[in-house]
N, C-alpha and C positions, 0 to 999 in steps of 0.2 A: 262294540264299537258301533250300534246302530244307538244307542244312549242318547253316549257324545255329540251327533249330529244336532238335535233340537241347540246342547250348550254351545259350541261352535256358532251357529246364524246367533243367535241370542250378540255371545262378545262380539258378533261382524257384526250389528244392527249396532252395536252403540259404539261400535267407530267410527260409525261413521253415520252419525249423528246432528244434525243442525246444531250450533251454538244457539246459548239461550235467546240474545239477542239478534239480531242482526243489524250491522254500526253500518248506515252508510254515509257516506264523505258525499255534496254534488261544487264541483269538484274533487275532487282527492288531489289532483298536483290542482298544485296554481306557480305565478311568478311574481316577480316585482324584482328591483331599483334596493341598493343600500340602502336604506330610512325607511324606506315603505315598510307597510303591517298590511299585514295580511288575517285576511277570516273565513277562517275554515266553518261551512252548514253545511247540514246533515240534519237523517233523518237513523228512528227508532223503531224493531221490530222484532213484537215475544213472538218467539218461535215454538215457544208453549203453550198449554188450556190455563199453568198458571200463576197468581196475577204476580209479576217481579216488580220488587225493588231498586230502584238508581240508585245506591247511594253515593258516585267517588269515583274516583277515574284514574286513571295511571298513563305516564308515555314517557317513552323514552324519542329522544328528537339528537339531530348531530352539533345542531346548537342547541343546549338548552336550555340556556339564560334565558331567548330568543322570542321563547312561551308561553303565553299566559293564557292557561285553560279555565276563569273562573270563567268565563262564557257559560261554560259546563253546566257546574251546576248547580249556575244561575235559574237558566231556563231548559235543562231540563227536566224530565216530567219528574216526579216525585217515587210512579210508578209507571205501569207497564199491563190489561187486565190481557188475560187469557186470548194471542194472538189479535190485539192491542201494536200500534203503530202510533209513533206518535206526530204531530206534524214536526215540518221545517226548519230547526235553531242553530243558531250558534255556536257548535261545540271548543274553536278553539282561538288563538287572534299568536300571531307570528309577528314581530317583528320581525324587516332581517337589519343586523347593527349596520354602522356607517363604514368597515373597513372590513366588510365579510367577499370571500372570491368568489366573482362569478360560479354557478357551477353546481348540481342540484344536489340533494342533500333527505333524505329520507326521515321521516318518519314512524311511531307505529302507538295506537294511541286505545288504550283501553280503557268498558265500562265495569265498574267493579258492583257490586250487589247479590239478593238472589229472594230467597224465600221470605225473609226476615226484615223488617227497617235498619239491624246492625248487623246483617247480612257483608262483606266485605270481597268475593269471589268474584276472579274476572269469569264474566258472561256476558261479551262479548270484545270482536276490536277491530280493527282496521287502519291498513298504510293510508301513512298521506306524505306528500311530499312538496320540495317545496324547490324549485329552479333560481337560483339569484344571477338577472341579468347585469350586462355589462354596465355599465355609465358613459365608460367612452366611445368615443367615437365609432362607427366604424371606417376604414380604408376608406373607402369608395368618398363613404362623405369627405377626410378630409382633403380628401384629391381634387375633390367639388373648387371643396370652402380655401384649397392654397392656389388653383385657380382663378380662382374668384382674385385672389388677392391679387395675384401676378399681372392682372389687367387691367387693376387698379393701380399698381405702378409705372404702369406699364405709362399707360391713359397719363393719368402725372406726370411723367418725364417728357409725354410728347405735347406738352399742351404748355410744358413752361420750357420749352425749344420753341419754340412760332412765338 
């Protein structure tokens, strides 16, 4: 049994190891109105001593056609040296469709790469969120507008009576 303890400790350490890259979106949750284009930016940090190549990305999002992930590969570094970090750069754009319902939509972004220029392993990921706000006026605004309209009508009637 004593011989198995180092093996169990090694397995436990491997299970709790950091991902190869830490993906930081700044901020990871944004909001907008239908028709808006929202830009997510962030940075990457290499958590290993090895140089890591950044070769691609993938994403899932509740509104897949709304996401343009081309900014990531246009702006991401080709590689990060051991324990290196990137500068802040644009990751993706989300165009909120004009007919999109109000609500909060979740997404997940994965960076792919590895120890060679051709490796496509998932090496880091992060969640992101888009909240679609309503373009309809709030009830208080509607009440204020109705009161203003009523006062204009009342004033006009009083002016025509005199």
